[in-house]
C-alpha positions in Angstrom: 247.8 -22.2 68.3 245.5 -22.9 65.4 241.9 -24.1 65.5 243.0 -27.7 64.9 244.5 -27.7 68.4 241.2 -26.9 70.2 240.4 -30.5 71.0 243.9 -31.9 71.5 244.7 -35.5 70.9 246.1 -37.7 73.6 249.6 -37.2 72.2 249.5 -33.6 73.3 251.1 -34.5 76.7 254.7 -35.4 77.4 256.3 -37.6 74.7 258.0 -39.8 77.3 254.6 -40.7 78.8 252.1 -40.8 75.9 248.5 -40.6 76.7 249.0 -38.5 79.8 248.5 -34.8 80.3 247.4 -32.0 78.0 249.5 -28.8 77.4 246.4 -26.8 76.3 245.3 -26.1 79.8 246.5 -26.1 83.4 244.8 -27.0 86.7 245.7 -24.3 89.2 244.0 -25.9 92.2 242.7 -29.4 93.2 240.1 -29.8 95.9 239.8 -33.5 96.7 237.2 -34.9 99.1 237.9 -38.6 99.5 236.4 -41.4 101.5 238.4 -44.6 101.7 237.4 -48.0 103.2 240.5 -50.0 104.0 238.9 -53.5 104.3 237.3 -53.3 100.8 239.8 -51.0 99.1 236.9 -48.7 98.2 237.6 -45.1 97.3 234.8 -42.5 96.7 235.8 -39.1 95.6 234.7 -35.7 94.6 237.2 -33.6 92.8 236.9 -29.9 92.1 239.4 -28.6 89.6 240.1 -25.0 88.9 241.2 -24.9 85.2 242.7 -22.2 83.1 242.9 -22.5 79.3 246.4 -21.9 77.8 244.9 -21.9 74.3 241.4 -21.8 72.9 239.8 -25.2 73.4 236.4 -26.9 73.4 237.3 -30.0 75.3 239.3 -30.9 78.4 241.3 -34.2 78.3 241.8 -35.3 81.8 243.5 -38.5 83.2 241.7 -41.0 85.4 242.6 -44.7 85.5 240.6 -47.6 86.9 237.9 -45.6 88.6 234.3 -44.9 87.5 232.9 -41.4 86.9 229.3 -40.8 87.8 228.9 -37.0 87.2 230.7 -34.1 85.7 229.8 -30.4 85.9 231.5 -27.2 84.7 230.8 -24.1 86.6 227.8 -25.9 88.2 226.2 -27.0 84.9 226.0 -30.6 83.7 228.1 -31.3 80.6 228.8 -34.2 78.2 231.7 -36.4 79.1 233.1 -39.7 78.0 235.5 -41.9 80.0 237.4 -44.3 77.8 240.3 -46.3 79.1 242.4 -43.9 81.2 241.2 -40.7 79.6 238.2 -38.5 80.7 237.1 -36.2 77.9 234.9 -33.3 79.0 233.0 -31.3 76.4 232.7 -27.7 77.4 229.4 -25.8 77.0 231.3 -23.1 75.1 234.8 -22.8 73.7 237.2 -21.3 76.2 239.4 -18.4 75.2 243.0 -18.3 76.2 243.3 -17.4 80.0 239.6 -18.2 80.6 238.9 -20.1 83.8 236.3 -22.7 84.7 235.6 -25.0 87.7 235.2 -28.7 86.8 233.6 -31.0 89.4 233.9 -34.7 89.1 232.3 -37.5 91.2 233.9 -40.9 90.9 234.4 -44.2 92.8 236.0 -47.6 92.6 238.8 -49.8 93.8 242.0 -48.0 93.2 245.0 -50.0 91.9 248.4 -49.2 90.3 248.7 -49.0 86.6 251.3 -50.8 84.6 254.0 -48.7 83.0 257.3 -49.3 81.3 258.9 -48.6 84.7 256.8 -51.0 86.7 253.4 -50.5 88.5 252.8 -47.0 89.7 250.0 -45.2 91.6 247.7 -46.2 94.5 249.0 -49.5 96.0 247.6 -51.7 98.8 250.1 -52.9 101.4 249.6 -55.8 103.7 247.8 -53.5 106.1 247.7 -50.0 104.6 248.1 -47.9 101.5 250.8 -46.0 99.8 250.8 -43.8 96.7 253.9 -43.8 94.4 253.0 -41.9 91.3 256.2 -41.1 89.5 255.8 -40.6 86.6 252.3 -41.6 85.6 250.4 -42.9 88.6 248.4 -39.9 89.9 245.3 -40.7 87.8 244.9 -43.9 89.8 243.3 -41.9 92.6 242.1 -38.5 91.3 241.2 -37.0 87.9 244.0 -34.7 86.8 246.1 -33.1 84.1 249.0 -35.5 84.6 251.8 -33.5 83.1 254.9 -32.5 85.1 254.7 -28.9 84.0 251.1 -28.5 85.3 251.6 -27.5 89.0 248.8 -26.6 91.3 247.9 -26.0 94.9 245.9 -28.7 96.7 243.4 -29.4 99.4 243.1 -33.1 100.2 240.4 -34.2 102.6 240.3 -37.9 103.3 238.2 -39.9 105.7 239.4 -43.4 106.7 239.0 -46.0 109.4 240.1 -44.6 112.7 242.7 -47.2 113.7 244.8 -46.1 110.7 247.1 -43.1 110.7 246.7 -41.2 107.4 249.2 -38.6 106.0 249.1 -36.8 102.7 251.2 -34.2 101.0 250.5 -30.9 102.6 250.0 -29.5 106.1 247.4 -31.1 108.3 244.8 -28.3 108.9 241.9 -30.2 110.4 241.2 -33.6 112.0 237.8 -34.8 113.2 236.8 -38.2 114.6 233.4 -39.4 113.5 232.6 -42.6 115.3 234.9 -45.3 113.9 236.3 -43.0 111.2 238.5 -40.0 111.1 238.5 -37.2 108.6 241.7 -35.2 108.0 242.3 -32.2 105.8 245.7 -31.5 104.3 246.6 -28.3 102.4 249.5 -27.9 100.0 249.9 -24.2 99.5 252.9 -24.5 97.2 252.4 -25.5 93.6 252.8 -29.2 93.2 253.0 -31.5 90.2 250.5 -34.3 90.1 253.1 -37.1 90.4 254.3 -35.6 93.7 250.9 -35.8 95.4 250.7 -38.7 97.8 248.6 -40.5 100.5 249.8 -43.0 103.1 247.7 -45.0 105.5 248.8 -47.6 108.0 249.2 -48.7 111.6 251.7 -46.0 112.3 252.8 -43.6 115.0 254.3 -40.1 114.6 257.6 -39.0 116.0 258.9 -35.4 116.0 262.5 -35.4 114.7 263.0 -31.7 114.8 260.7 -28.8 115.7 262.7 -26.1 113.8 263.7 -24.2 111.9 262.0 -26.7 109.6 259.6 -29.0 111.4 260.6 -32.7 110.6 258.6 -35.7 111.7 258.7 -39.5 111.1 255.6 -41.6 110.5 256.4 -45.3 111.1 255.4 -48.6 112.6 256.3 -48.9 116.3 258.3 -52.1 115.7 260.9 -50.3 113.6 261.2 -47.1 115.6 264.6 -47.6 117.1 266.6 -48.4 113.9 264.7 -45.8 111.9 265.4 -43.0 114.3 269.0 -44.0 114.5 269.4 -43.7 110.8 267.6 -40.4 110.6 269.5 -38.8 113.6 271.6 -36.7 111.2 268.8 -35.6 109.0 268.3 -32.2 110.8 271.9 -31.4 110.2 271.5 -32.4 106.5 268.5 -30.0 106.3 270.6 -27.1 107.7 273.5 -27.9 105.4 271.4 -28.1 102.3 269.6 -24.9 103.2 273.0 -23.2 103.4 274.2 -24.6 100.1 271.0 -24.6 98.0 268.9 -21.8 99.6 266.0 -22.0 102.0 264.0 -25.1 102.4 261.0 -24.5 100.0 258.1 -26.0 102.0 256.5 -25.7 105.4 257.7 -29.0 106.9 259.2 -32.4 106.0 257.8 -35.8 106.7 259.5 -39.2 106.3 257.1 -42.1 106.1 258.4 -45.6 106.8 256.0 -48.3 105.6 255.5 -51.6 107.3 256.2 -53.4 103.9 259.7 -53.5 102.4 260.0 -51.3 99.3 262.2 -51.7 96.2 263.4 -48.1 96.4 262.8 -44.9 98.5 260.3 -42.5 96.9 259.9 -38.7 97.0 256.7 -36.7 97.2 256.3 -33.0 97.9 257.4 -32.2 101.5 257.7 -36.0 102.0 259.9 -39.1 101.5 258.9 -42.7 101.8 261.2 -45.6 102.8 260.7 -49.2 103.4 262.1 -50.5 106.7 264.7 -52.4 104.6 266.4 -49.1 103.9 266.6 -47.9 107.5 268.0 -50.7 109.6 269.9 -48.5 112.1 273.3 -49.1 110.7 273.8 -45.8 108.8 274.5 -47.8 105.6 272.0 -45.9 103.5 272.5 -42.3 104.7 273.2 -41.3 101.1 269.5 -42.1 100.3 268.3 -40.0 103.2 270.3 -37.1 101.7 269.0 -38.0 98.2 265.3 -37.9 99.1 265.7 -34.7 101.1 267.5 -33.0 98.2 264.6 -33.7 96.0 262.6 -31.2 97.9 264.6 -28.6 96.1 265.4 -30.4 92.9 262.3 -32.1 91.5 259.7 -30.8 93.9 260.2 -27.0 94.2 262.0 -26.9 90.8 260.0 -29.4 88.7 261.0 -30.4 85.3 258.9 -29.2 82.4 259.3 -32.4 80.5 260.5 -35.9 81.5 263.4 -35.7 79.1 265.0 -33.3 81.6 264.9 -35.9 84.4 268.7 -35.4 85.0 267.9 -32.1 86.6 266.0 -34.0 89.3 268.2 -37.0 89.7 271.6 -35.5 88.9 271.2 -32.8 91.5 269.9 -35.2 94.1 272.8 -37.6 93.5 275.3 -34.8 93.7 273.7 -33.7 97.0 274.7 -37.2 98.3 278.3 -36.4 97.5 278.2 -32.9 98.9 276.8 -34.3 102.2 279.4 -37.0 102.3 282.1 -34.4 102.0 280.5 -32.0 104.5 280.0 -34.8 107.1 283.7 -35.8 107.0 283.2 -38.9 104.9 284.4 -39.4 101.3 285.0 -36.2 99.4 283.0 -35.2 96.3 286.2 -35.3 94.3 286.9 -38.9 95.3 283.3 -40.0 94.7 283.3 -38.3 91.3 286.5 -40.0 90.2 285.2 -43.4 91.4 281.8 -43.1 89.7 283.4 -41.9 86.5 285.5 -45.0 86.4 282.5 -47.1 86.9 280.5 -45.4 84.2 283.4 -45.6 81.8 283.1 -49.4 81.9 279.4 -49.2 80.9 277.9 -48.8 77.3 278.2 -45.2 76.1 274.7 -45.0 74.7 273.1 -42.4 76.8 272.4 -38.7 76.0 272.0 -37.1 79.4 269.7 -34.3 78.4 267.4 -36.6 76.4 267.9 -40.2 77.5 264.6 -41.5 76.0 261.7 -43.0 78.1 263.4 -46.4 78.3 266.4 -45.0 80.0 265.0 -42.1 82.0 265.4 -43.9 85.3 268.7 -45.6 84.3 271.4 -45.2 87.0 273.6 -43.7 84.4 271.3 -40.6 84.3 271.8 -40.2 88.1 275.5 -40.6 88.1 276.3 -38.9 84.9 274.1 -36.0 86.0 276.0 -35.7 89.2 279.3 -35.9 87.3 278.2 -33.2 84.9 277.6 -30.9 87.9 281.0 -31.8 89.5 282.7 -31.1 86.2 281.0 -27.8 86.1 282.1 -27.1 89.6 285.7 -27.8 88.7 285.4 -25.6 85.6 283.8 -22.6 87.4 285.4 -22.9 90.8 283.5 -23.3 94.1 282.5 -19.6 94.5 280.9 -19.3 91.1 279.4 -22.8 91.1 277.6 -22.5 94.4 276.4 -19.0 93.6 275.0 -20.5 90.4 273.2 -23.3 92.3 271.7 -20.8 94.7 270.6 -18.6 91.8 269.1 -21.6 90.0 267.0 -22.5 93.1 265.9 -18.9 93.9 265.0 -18.0 90.3 262.8 -21.0 89.7 261.4 -21.7 93.2 258.0 -23.4 92.9 258.2 -23.3 89.2 259.2 -25.4 86.1 262.7 -25.9 84.8 264.4 -27.2 81.7 267.9 -28.1 80.5 267.8 -25.1 78.2 267.0 -22.8 81.2 269.9 -24.3 83.2 272.3 -23.8 80.3 271.2 -20.2 79.9 271.8 -19.5 83.6 275.3 -21.2 83.5 276.5 -19.1 80.6 275.1 -16.0 82.2 277.6 -16.7 85.0 280.4 -17.8 82.7 280.3 -17.4 78.9 283.8 -18.8 78.1 284.0 -21.2 75.2 285.3 -23.9 77.6 282.1 -23.8 79.5 280.0 -24.2 76.4 282.1 -27.1 75.3 281.8 -28.8 78.7 278.0 -28.5 78.7 277.7 -29.8 75.2 280.0 -32.8 76.0 278.2 -33.8 79.2 274.6 -33.1 78.2 274.3 -33.9 74.5 277.2 -36.3 73.5 277.2 -40.0 74.3 281.0 -40.5 75.0 281.8 -40.0 78.7 284.0 -36.9 79.0 287.0 -36.6 81.3 286.6 -34.5 84.4 288.4 -31.2 84.1 291.2 -30.3 86.4 290.1 -28.6 89.5 290.4 -24.8 89.5 290.8 -22.3 92.3 289.1 -19.5 90.4 
């Protein structure tokens, strides 16, 4: 990079989410020490960021929204900083060389609140009696200073003190819990690299239930009033876990937590090693089992394998949607073939205006991305045959475990498995052309 990139403009992040993230550096570890008062919605925080320069640079452009900074140090020394809008600009004492590392400490406080985005409000959100964090794609800065780019993955230590009546869970494994009078401090450690948008905190009048103690520990955190219907709807989740581990490869994290909030939610949400449902999605009738499968599949596709840029969102949602179809087939319900044919017919009736591999920010969460992404995978399965297709999926997961992925990387892996012209044509038609292709005839190859 040239010298003009040393102090990068706000446009240096992801083009789908302008003003967020900076590709000139990465944070490799976040150590967050938080104190939250539920009654006043008051958050005080100390964040220690371990930063590595990916290019020579004289400033760090961090993201922090709606909270006030009181102090910034770099390697223990006070430095100049400016916090304007949702951007915290830190002037370094000397220009960093590529691969040089520093530790940035930031003290901040305020009343956290979600930020508006083209996709609705995202980030730290107060519930009727509790808190949830839903950060995808740009809400992480509502509760900690960060480099909010999906490609920047880090390990985390999240210590949070809160009023004792409330159960608090965060992304990571609980490693310490101490009661201090009327307050309780918990420490969570996420040892696997995690994108900022997948970091989450929940607090509420909840209890915990162990759903499975192995081979992957699974628990549910929920209000007591909805315990019976929720557990009924999650009864088959341990079998899903075993099935997905067989099809995709080993589960990539230490455990899995499902949080059910007291408030109804518009959609379920994924975080690393965690999924969040409103009670409206788990009413004990099994009607939304596909969503249980969808959120679990995100642990592989989205959380372990995290997209490098938001334009590749189909790699998250297409795989998670296809996992719904695979589970339906494996559980004796509707086959993936039948689901694919049905959804293709539905998509064919909609406007053909979407480029799957680059839908644009306005359409990145459009349902057509989810369904067309799953259809592209089913078309590839038919073209390659089951043996080659599922070997490809397992290779995809194993090759990029806990890393960053892209459409280009996926295409490269596909053609490494099968370089026939028909495969190239299929990928081009499904990923880069707007007309909806026909599904190929099934093959037994």
